[in-house]
C-alpha positions, 0 to 999 in steps of 0.5 A, a space after each residue: 116362209 112361202 118363198 123359202 118353201 118354194 125354193 125348197 129351204 126349210 127354216 125354223 119358224 121362229 127365225 122367219 117370224 123374227 125376220 118378218 118382224 124386222 122387215 115389217 119395222 123397216 130393218 135393213 140388216 140382221 146380225 146373228 150367229 144363226 145360219 138360218 138367216 142366210 137362207 132368209 136373206 136369199 128371199 128377202 131384202 134383208 142384209 145379213 151379218 154373221 157373227 163368229 
């Protein structure tokens, strides 16, 4: 969340918690329809796949 706020990006706190849990458990990728994860991917090592 801190990295996102430093670059001026606001993201839903629950999305940040989900992404943080994924990173803490060794996930490499998040698959979602939620575009907030695009912002999170910019400041993390997570890869993102957006479902349409």
